[in-house]
C-alpha positions as CSV (number, residue, x, y, z in Angstrom):
1,M,96.0,-24.8,53.4
2,T,97.8,-23.2,56.5
3,S,98.9,-19.9,56.1
4,T,101.4,-17.5,57.9
5,D,99.6,-14.5,56.7
6,P,95.8,-15.4,56.2
7,E,95.0,-11.8,55.8
8,A,97.1,-11.3,52.7
9,D,95.9,-14.8,51.3
10,H,92.2,-13.7,51.9
11,A,92.7,-10.3,50.1
12,L,94.4,-12.2,47.0
13,L,91.5,-14.7,46.7
14,R,88.8,-12.0,47.3
15,D,90.4,-9.0,45.5
16,V,92.5,-10.4,42.6
17,F,90.9,-13.7,41.9
18,K,87.3,-12.1,42.7
19,L,86.1,-15.4,44.4
20,A,82.8,-15.2,46.3
21,H,83.1,-15.8,50.0
22,V,81.1,-16.1,53.2
23,N,82.4,-15.3,56.7
24,D,81.3,-18.4,58.8
25,G,82.3,-17.9,62.5
26,G,85.7,-16.3,61.7
27,Y,86.4,-18.8,58.7
28,I,86.5,-17.1,55.3
29,I,84.9,-19.7,52.9
30,F,85.6,-19.1,49.2
31,G,83.5,-20.6,46.4
32,L,85.1,-22.1,43.5
33,P,84.0,-22.7,40.0
34,P,83.0,-26.2,39.0
35,A,85.7,-28.6,39.1
36,D,86.6,-32.2,38.3
37,V,89.0,-34.9,39.5
38,G,90.9,-37.0,37.3
39,S,92.5,-40.5,38.1
40,P,95.4,-41.5,35.7
41,R,96.4,-45.2,35.5
42,R,99.6,-45.7,37.5
43,D,101.7,-45.9,34.1
44,Q,100.6,-42.3,33.3
45,Q,101.2,-40.5,36.6
46,R,103.6,-37.5,36.3
47,P,105.1,-35.1,38.9
48,P,102.6,-32.2,39.2
49,A,105.4,-29.5,39.1
50,L,105.7,-30.0,35.1
51,P,104.3,-27.0,33.4
52,H,102.5,-29.1,30.7
53,L,101.3,-32.4,31.5
54,G,99.8,-33.2,27.8
55,S,96.2,-33.0,29.1
56,G,96.6,-29.4,30.6
57,L,98.7,-26.7,31.8
58,V,99.7,-26.4,35.7
59,T,101.5,-23.9,37.6
60,E,102.2,-23.5,41.4
61,M,101.7,-20.2,43.1
62,T,103.0,-19.3,46.5
63,L,100.6,-17.0,48.3
64,H,101.5,-14.2,50.4
65,G,101.0,-16.3,53.6
66,G,103.3,-19.1,52.3
67,G,100.9,-21.6,51.2
68,K,101.3,-23.3,47.9
69,L,98.4,-23.2,45.4
70,N,98.4,-25.5,42.2
71,V,96.5,-23.8,39.2
72,Y,95.6,-26.1,36.6
73,E,94.0,-25.4,33.0
74,P,92.6,-28.5,31.4
75,R,93.2,-29.1,27.9
76,H,91.1,-32.5,27.8
77,A,87.4,-33.4,27.5
78,R,85.5,-32.4,30.6
79,P,82.1,-33.8,31.9
80,K,79.0,-31.7,32.1
81,H,78.3,-30.3,35.5
């Protein structure tokens, strides 16, 4: 993700979302909770901008620095991590 205002985006991820982070030589690295990746069949693919995909809810946020962030809440079975 690129940003026109990385400090504002860092503050959002650090202070609002409360993501753990480290500073690695000037790069702020944020930890994320466990995740999964789905691969729908070609005939099941839908535009990611839809608010409800049947298997979950999705929304797009514009960060302070102009970057876009998709947030997805699954409503489907998930594998154990």
